[in-house]
VOGU-3710 file (C-alpha; in Angstrom, 3 decimals, decimal comma):
1> magsiykink> 36,348/-55,823/2,197  37,532/-58,119/0,114  35,644/-61,117/1,401  32,281/-58,816/0,662  29,555/-61,018/-1,217  27,086/-59,430/-3,000  23,724/-60,807/-4,140  23,059/-61,064/-7,889  19,574/-60,534/-8,975  19,299/-62,458/-12,417
11> ginqsiefrg> 15,398/-62,073/-12,536  15,927/-58,066/-12,850  13,634/-56,650/-16,464  12,011/-59,863/-16,528  8,020/-60,267/-16,593  6,366/-61,669/-13,759  4,975/-65,391/-14,457  2,859/-67,335/-12,405  2,123/-70,911/-13,087  2,543/-70,015/-16,853
21> lkaqyiwylg> 0,672/-66,970/-16,756  2,254/-63,872/-18,056  2,377/-60,193/-17,254  -1,033/-58,489/-17,607  -2,756/-61,966/-17,341  -2,507/-62,547/-13,710  -4,715/-59,142/-13,507  -7,042/-60,522/-16,148  -7,575/-64,036/-14,013  -8,115/-61,861/-10,680
31> ggmvallvlf> -10,487/-59,466/-11,989  -12,566/-62,335/-13,612  -12,203/-64,394/-10,220  -13,595/-61,183/-8,039  -16,700/-60,907/-10,999  -17,348/-64,875/-10,564  -17,506/-64,290/-6,569  -20,213/-60,713/-7,604  -21,995/-62,575/-10,013  -22,552/-65,909/-7,293
41> ailyfigips> -23,878/-62,898/-4,643  -25,838/-61,624/-6,893  -27,398/-65,127/-7,919  -27,663/-66,041/-4,414  -29,339/-63,165/-3,075  -31,776/-63,875/-6,444  -33,199/-66,535/-4,446  -31,834/-69,289/-6,700  -30,372/-72,249/-4,662  -26,918/-72,517/-3,238
51> licvgvvvvs> -25,919/-75,362/-5,425  -27,285/-74,222/-9,134  -24,798/-71,338/-8,097  -22,323/-72,919/-7,517  -22,941/-75,115/-10,612  -22,642/-71,679/-12,820  -19,496/-70,495/-11,117  -17,897/-73,488/-11,515  -18,444/-73,744/-15,383  -17,967/-70,001/-16,104
61> gagmimqiys> -14,678/-69,816/-14,152  -13,549/-72,795/-16,175  -14,419/-71,312/-18,960  -12,754/-67,761/-18,083  -9,722/-69,632/-17,090  -9,302/-72,097/-20,012  -10,091/-68,458/-22,531  -6,758/-66,788/-20,021  -4,563/-69,128/-20,289  -4,873/-69,708/-24,166
71> msskygehgl> -4,618/-66,321/-24,731  -1,713/-65,952/-22,398  0,367/-68,528/-24,424  -1,238/-67,400/-27,938  -0,224/-63,891/-27,310  2,412/-63,850/-24,993  3,485/-60,823/-22,824  2,923/-57,867/-25,312  0,836/-59,578/-28,116  -2,591/-58,949/-26,797
81> mkkmaarrvp> -1,395/-54,911/-26,362  -0,231/-55,120/-29,875  -3,163/-56,420/-31,650  -5,228/-54,106/-29,858  -3,318/-51,103/-30,857  -3,018/-52,462/-34,182  -6,875/-51,721/-34,445  -6,886/-48,006/-33,810  -3,871/-47,702/-36,758  -5,734/-46,270/-39,932
91> raircrsrrv> -5,728/-48,097/-43,002  -5,118/-45,139/-45,164  -4,572/-41,220/-43,982  -6,605/-39,301/-46,441  -6,221/-35,346/-46,881  -8,456/-33,779/-48,999  -7,214/-30,493/-49,168  -4,218/-28,557/-49,453  -4,963/-26,130/-46,705  -2,422/-28,560/-44,425
101> flk> 0,372/-27,862/-46,698  -0,018/-24,228/-46,803  -0,001/-22,986/-43,639
//
């Protein structure tokens, strides 16, 4: 067993990254693409010409991609979750009764 070669996993505990998108932003992009596909189908079934449908989907898709990439670079891996969690923290805790402390 002296000549055994073991592979070293150097990417353990690192977040997933795909073309610059980090962690949960990959899921946001996937969900946005599915939403754009549904939008195209709805517009096409309504009877709007297909070139207009494609134009609407391309423009809104480009905006969505730019927004997701900007959030990924601005907030990073956990920053957006921290920002959403910070909104739920109260600024002050008010206790107008002593009953809580007397029990």
